[in-house]
DOKOLMI-374879 format. One record per residue (C-alpha): residue number from 1; x, y, z. Coordinates in pm, 1 decimal, always signed. Layout:
BEGIN
  nr        x        y        z
 NUM        X        Y        Z
...
***
This chain:
BEGIN
  nr        x        y        z
   1  -3114.8   +297.8   -604.5
   2  -2828.7   +240.2   -873.0
   3  -2509.5    +72.8   -750.8
   4  -2180.4   +290.3   -784.5
   5  -1899.1   +202.9   -993.4
   6  -1648.4   +218.5   -700.4
   7  -1680.8   +127.5   -327.7
   8  -1371.4   +314.0   -164.3
   9  -1254.7   +152.4   +174.8
  10  -1053.5   +368.8   +400.1
  11   -960.3   +219.5   +729.1
  12   -780.1   +437.0   +991.5
  13   -649.2   +437.7  +1323.3
  14   -490.2   +730.4  +1534.5
  15   -425.3   +920.7  +1212.2
  16   -661.3  +1227.1  +1248.1
  17   -478.9  +1478.5  +1020.1
  18   -363.0  +1215.0   +773.4
  19   -710.1  +1062.1   +738.8
  20   -845.6  +1401.8   +693.7
  21   -632.3  +1456.9   +391.5
  22   -697.6  +1117.0   +245.4
  23  -1079.3  +1178.5   +259.8
  24  -1029.1  +1511.6   +116.0
  25   -839.5  +1382.6   -182.8
  26  -1115.6  +1136.8   -243.7
  27  -1389.6  +1414.2   -240.2
  28  -1170.1  +1600.6   -496.9
  29  -1208.9  +1310.1   -749.9
  30  -1299.9  +1399.1  -1109.3
  31  -1508.1  +1066.3  -1123.3
  32  -1817.6  +1101.4   -905.8
  33  -1971.9   +771.4   -910.0
  34  -1858.5   +618.5   -588.9
  35  -1938.6   +545.3   -234.8
  36  -1686.3   +528.7    +41.9
  37  -1672.7   +366.7   +386.9
  38  -1432.2   +547.2   +633.9
  39  -1375.3   +270.2   +919.2
  40  -1215.3   +432.0  +1225.3
  41  -1070.3   +137.4  +1413.5
  42  -1107.9   +275.6  +1773.9
  43   -895.1   +580.4  +1751.8
  44   -810.2   +762.1  +2057.2
  45   -642.7  +1083.7  +1892.3
  46   -929.5  +1304.6  +1788.6
  47   -978.0  +1119.8  +1462.9
  48  -1357.2  +1094.6  +1498.8
  49  -1399.1  +1462.4  +1574.2
  50  -1172.0  +1547.4  +1280.8
  51  -1389.5  +1330.2  +1037.7
  52  -1690.3  +1497.2  +1160.6
  53  -1542.3  +1832.2  +1048.8
  54  -1499.0  +1727.0   +692.3
  55  -1744.4  +1857.2   +427.7
  56  -2063.4  +1644.2   +442.4
  57  -2121.1  +1420.6   +142.7
  58  -2387.2  +1148.5   +130.2
  59  -2142.4   +916.1    -50.1
  60  -1929.8   +892.4   +244.4
  61  -2017.3   +670.7   +543.5
  62  -1812.9   +681.5   +878.1
  63  -1814.5   +362.9  +1066.6
  64  -1696.1   +386.2  +1407.6
  65  -1547.8    +80.7  +1603.2
  66  -1519.6   +101.0  +1979.9
  67  -1207.1   -111.8  +2008.9
  68   -896.6   -154.2  +1775.8
  69   -936.9   -470.1  +1572.0
  70   -683.4   -430.2  +1281.2
  71   -716.5   -305.9   +921.4
  72   -845.3   -660.2   +807.9
  73  -1147.3   -625.4  +1021.7
  74  -1197.1   -270.4   +896.3
  75  -1182.1   -377.3   +523.7
  76  -1389.9   -683.7   +587.7
  77  -1679.5   -463.3   +753.8
  78  -1671.3   -217.8   +450.1
  79  -1661.5   -485.3   +176.6
  80  -1957.5   -661.3   +345.7
  81  -2163.5   -353.2   +285.0
  82  -1999.8   -261.4    -66.2
  83  -2242.9   -211.7   -356.4
  84  -1976.2    -93.8   -603.7
  85  -1855.2   -280.1   -917.0
  86  -1513.4   -244.2   -789.9
  87  -1387.0   -230.9   -444.7
  88  -1076.9     +0.1   -418.1
  89   -875.9   +111.8   -126.6
  90   -719.1   +433.1    +11.3
  91   -498.7   +378.2   +323.1
  92   -546.3   +669.9   +555.0
  93   -186.0   +797.2   +530.6
  94   -200.0   +821.4   +141.1
  95   -392.1  +1051.3    -93.2
  96   -547.6  +1011.7   -441.6
  97   -480.1  +1240.0   -719.3
  98   -780.3  +1388.6   -870.7
  99   -783.5  +1170.0  -1180.5
 100   -737.3   +843.3   -991.7
 101  -1079.1   +707.2  -1005.2
 102  -1160.8   +820.0  -1353.7
 103   -840.7   +646.3  -1500.2
 104   -911.3   +322.2  -1335.8
 105  -1269.7   +333.3  -1463.5
 106  -1145.3   +392.0  -1820.0
 107   -923.2   +105.0  -1791.6
 108  -1176.0   -121.0  -1641.8
 109  -1439.5    -46.5  -1902.0
 110  -1185.3    -87.0  -2176.8
 111  -1076.4   -430.2  -2055.0
 112  -1401.1   -585.0  -1884.3
 113  -1233.7   -930.6  -1838.8
 114   -980.8   -783.1  -1586.4
 115  -1060.7   -803.1  -1210.1
 116   -760.6   -701.8  -1043.2
 117   -630.5   -341.9  -1123.4
 118   -331.9   -157.2   -983.5
 119   -152.1   +162.2  -1069.5
 120   +179.1   +349.9  -1011.0
 121   +209.5   +608.6   -723.8
 122   +433.3   +901.3   -633.3
 123   +624.1   +854.9   -325.8
 124   +594.7  +1120.5    -57.4
 125   +867.7  +1149.5   +199.9
 126  +1035.4  +1426.7   +382.9
 127   +750.5  +1645.2   +298.6
 128   +790.3  +1606.0    -80.9
 129   +757.7  +1387.2   -379.5
 130  +1082.4  +1185.3   -410.2
 131   +996.4   +937.4   -667.4
 132   +747.6   +681.1   -796.4
 133   +655.5   +338.7   -681.3
 134   +802.1   +160.3   -985.7
 135   +943.0   +287.8  -1315.1
 136   +679.1   +377.3  -1550.7
 137   +864.6   +216.5  -1833.1
 138   +878.2   -110.1  -1660.1
 139   +706.8   -412.2  -1813.4
 140   +441.3   -548.0  -1580.9
 141   +288.2   -890.1  -1642.0
 142    -91.1   -882.0  -1706.6
 143   -380.0  -1118.8  -1787.6
 144   -378.5  -1451.9  -1589.8
 145    -62.8  -1478.2  -1394.1
 146    +55.3  -1737.9  -1137.5
 147    -55.7  -1658.8   -770.6
 148   +279.9  -1620.2   -628.5
 149   +326.7  -1300.5   -840.3
 150   +115.5  -1134.0   -579.1
 151   +381.8  -1178.3   -317.5
 152   +685.1   -934.5   -314.8
 153   +765.1   -672.1   -550.3
 154   +928.4   -881.0   -818.8
 155   +662.1   -907.5  -1055.5
 156   +361.4   -695.6   -928.6
 157   +476.4   -378.9   -754.8
 158   +156.9   -283.9   -605.2
 159    +32.4   -137.4   -273.1
 160   -316.0   -174.7   -156.0
 161   -380.0   +196.8   -196.7
 162   -336.0   +152.7   -571.0
 163   -548.1   -155.5   -615.7
 164   -901.5   -213.6   -732.5
 165  -1057.0   -549.1   -729.2
 166  -1387.7   -644.7   -865.5
 167  -1663.8   -699.6   -608.8
 168  -1747.9  -1057.4   -738.5
 169  -1386.3  -1158.1   -670.6
 170  -1432.6  -1060.7   -300.7
 171  -1756.7  -1269.3   -310.0
 172  -1572.7  -1572.6   -453.4
 173  -1244.8  -1561.5   -262.7
 174  -1293.0  -1326.1    +38.9
 175  -1280.7  -1214.9   +305.3
 176   -949.1  -1115.5   +429.0
 177   -803.6  -1343.3   +687.1
 178   -840.6  -1224.5  +1033.7
 179   -542.3  -1409.8  +1175.6
 180   -299.7  -1203.3   +985.5
 181   -223.1   -852.7  +1089.8
 182     -4.1   -688.8   +800.8
 183    -15.9   -891.3   +488.3
 184   -369.6  -1031.2   +483.9
 185   -428.6   -833.6   +149.6
 186   -134.5  -1020.3    -19.2
 187   -250.8  -1348.5   +104.0
 188   -589.4  -1288.3    -45.7
 189   -473.7  -1138.3   -365.5
 190   -242.0  -1466.0   -419.6
 191   -550.2  -1669.2   -376.1
 192   -742.0  -1452.6   -623.2
 193   -475.9  -1456.8   -883.3
 194   -415.1  -1840.3   -843.6
 195   -797.2  -1874.7   -890.9
 196   -768.3  -1701.9  -1235.0
 197   -849.1  -1339.1  -1165.0
 198   -696.3  -1149.8  -1457.3
 199   -447.9   -854.8  -1371.2
 200   -409.5   -510.6  -1524.3
 201   -176.3   -235.5  -1466.8
 202   -155.2   +124.2  -1511.0
 203   +189.3   +277.1  -1541.5
 204    +68.1   +627.7  -1464.2
 205   +114.4   +748.6  -1085.4
 206   -239.9   +806.2   -973.8
 207   -199.7   +851.7   -603.6
 208    +68.6   +976.3   -352.0
 209   +198.0   +701.3   -137.8
 210   +341.9   +826.2   +210.2
 211   +661.3   +663.6   +356.5
 212   +703.4   +738.0   +718.3
 213   +899.1   +587.6  +1017.6
 214   +602.6   +364.7  +1127.8
 215   +656.2   +167.9   +804.0
 216  +1029.1   +140.0   +842.9
 217  +1028.3     +8.8  +1190.7
 218   +738.0   -243.6  +1148.6
 219   +770.1   -611.8  +1269.3
 220   +958.8   -762.8   +978.0
 221   +984.4  -1106.5  +1115.8
 222   +600.7  -1100.5  +1134.4
 223   +589.0   -976.6   +767.2
 224   +814.4  -1260.3   +666.8
 225   +588.6  -1528.8   +817.5
 226   +289.3  -1373.3   +673.8
 227   +457.6  -1365.5   +321.8
 228   +519.0  -1731.8   +344.9
 229   +141.9  -1783.0   +425.0
 230    +53.4  -1585.0   +101.7
 231   +309.0  -1802.4    -97.3
 232   +143.5  -2123.9    +33.0
 233   -193.3  -1979.4    -56.1
 234    -87.1  -1898.4   -416.3
 235    -56.3  -2255.9   -529.4
 236   +331.1  -2219.4   -573.5
 237   +488.5  -2563.1   -690.5
 238   +703.0  -2713.2   -421.0
 239  +1008.2  -2705.8   -620.8
 240   +976.8  -2312.9   -660.7
 241   +881.6  -2246.7   -306.9
 242  +1219.5  -2266.5   -154.2
 243  +1364.7  -2042.2   -413.8
 244  +1094.3  -1782.3   -338.1
 245  +1126.2  -1821.1    +48.0
 246  +1499.0  -1759.0    +21.4
 247  +1447.0  -1445.6   -194.1
 248  +1191.6  -1312.5    +64.4
 249  +1433.7  -1373.1   +339.4
 250  +1687.2  -1161.7   +178.8
 251  +1433.4   -886.7    +97.3
 252  +1317.8   -882.3   +465.8
 253  +1674.0   -859.2   +593.2
 254  +1701.4   -553.8   +371.5
 255  +1434.4   -384.7   +555.2
 256  +1570.2   -469.1   +889.9
 257  +1906.0   -317.4   +767.4
 258  +1704.2     -1.9   +673.8
 259  +1561.1     -1.9  +1026.7
 260  +1924.3    +26.6  +1157.2
 261  +1935.2   -338.1  +1280.9
 262  +2234.9   -488.0  +1121.3
 263  +2297.2   -752.0  +1384.3
 264  +1928.5   -853.5  +1371.5
 265  +1952.1   -860.8   +978.1
 266  +2264.5  -1091.6   +990.0
 267  +2097.2  -1317.8  +1250.3
 268  +1785.4  -1355.4  +1050.1
 269  +1970.2  -1425.8   +728.0
 270  +2180.6  -1694.3   +893.8
 271  +1871.0  -1870.1  +1042.0
 272  +1692.4  -1860.0   +721.7
 273  +1959.2  -1917.3   +460.2
 274  +2235.7  -2093.1   +655.6
 275  +2561.1  -1912.5   +745.2
 276  +2755.1  -1980.0   +428.3
 277  +2467.3  -1865.3   +195.8
 278  +2397.5  -1566.4   +418.2
 279  +2752.1  -1440.6   +384.6
 280  +2724.8  -1430.8    +11.3
 281  +2445.0  -1182.5     +9.9
 282  +2462.0   -790.1    -38.8
 283  +2264.0   -727.6   +283.3
 284  +2517.1   -925.6   +494.1
 285  +2802.9   -730.9   +356.4
 286  +2630.9   -395.0   +437.2
 287  +2534.7   -530.9   +782.2
 288  +2895.5   -540.1   +866.8
 289  +2872.1   -138.6   +916.9
 290  +2767.1    -44.1  +1257.9
 291  +2425.8   +114.0  +1319.4
 292  +2576.5   +460.1  +1393.6
 293  +2729.9   +447.9  +1042.7
 294  +2419.0   +323.1   +877.7
 295  +2221.7   +605.3  +1072.1
 296  +2459.1   +870.7   +938.2
 297  +2431.6   +726.5   +567.3
 298  +2039.3   +723.5   +606.4
 299  +2060.9  +1101.6   +731.5
 300  +2292.6  +1202.3   +445.6
 301  +2040.8  +1031.2   +194.8
 302  +1763.7  +1233.1   +361.5
 303  +1947.4  +1541.2   +312.8
 304  +2013.3  +1473.9    -46.2
 305  +1657.7  +1379.9   -134.6
 306  +1546.8  +1709.7    +37.5
 307  +1770.2  +1907.6   -182.9
 308  +1723.4  +1713.2   -511.2
 309  +1343.8  +1719.9   -496.0
 310  +1301.1  +2058.5   -357.5
 311  +1035.0  +2260.9   -536.2
 312  +1311.9  +2456.8   -749.0
 313  +1471.3  +2126.0   -869.9
 314  +1213.6  +1868.8   -876.1
 315  +1073.9  +1714.0  -1215.7
 316   +780.6  +1899.3  -1341.2
 317   +533.2  +1593.5  -1275.6
 318   +668.0  +1569.3   -926.2
 319   +600.7  +1944.8   -853.8
 320   +246.0  +1899.1  -1011.1
 321   +173.3  +1606.9   -797.2
 322   +291.5  +1799.3   -491.8
 323    +77.0  +2096.5   -591.7
 324   -232.2  +1873.0   -635.2
 325   -221.8  +1743.0   -295.8
 326   -112.7  +2065.8   -112.9
 327   -473.5  +2177.3    -52.8
 328   -568.4  +1860.4   +110.2
 329   -270.9  +1871.7   +345.3
 330   -336.1  +2238.8   +415.6
 331   -703.7  +2176.9   +494.7
 332   -628.5  +1879.4   +704.5
 333   -367.3  +2079.2   +915.8
 334   -653.4  +2338.9   +978.8
 335   -903.4  +2075.4  +1076.1
 336   -657.6  +1874.4  +1296.4
 337   -401.4  +2135.9  +1427.6
***
């Protein structure tokens, strides 16, 4: 039996409706040469029943885990069984646009030396497309790059749903570390790039990345500690490590502020940067506002986004992306009411 071009890995946990939409978006791909592993990580919300109601396709294998072990375990299980030339990912709260795999294949065949690909994505929030992951005109470093480029959004603005990595790279550098819970992918990619794996980027948005409350309120302190693990794995010279550490600390404090935790953001900055340096940051100044004021500002921004990107006012490509994924969302709602 010939090997497929792609192995698609979809870990999921207690996301019955979202996981159904994700798998439906995979079934809608114009590129047909793939296999997929949907790894249910011990869901207790009816996810197994909903996955069983999806259209049968021999390319899709559902792997059911009895206990929740984390997305790193799910990915490692699927990669161990992968036959594809490239392993690519689809988080169960995201969706592919129909041309996603075809565009990746064309790029990979045009540049066979590249082993790490990522693309842009539309951002789905508040029930609509409200932007892109990065500006399509942005210059992205490609080819051989330092390992620390994988950490943070300063150089390579990827998320794992938009990534495809050669299976040989996983055989050489993998698997994902099981002692990390959130940034095990970043840590592994940092090691891959430090080891010479070449990077390629696609400016076109080829998936729809969902932003929701669970991402905003995650454990940012743990994210920071795991980011430092990725920096250490990247081979970053000691003289640059401290600079990047401080930049990451300010980035993480910004996420705390978005989570309406201004006091926590200030305390974190003071601990990581020192009180004098912390006071010079923009996050520190914004954190002077009390949480109710920040909440009101966030609500106002949400209202503006709903109005600005309503179907009548959204840019044509935003509207087209929303129309492309609407059938998946509608069918998922029918399957998981």
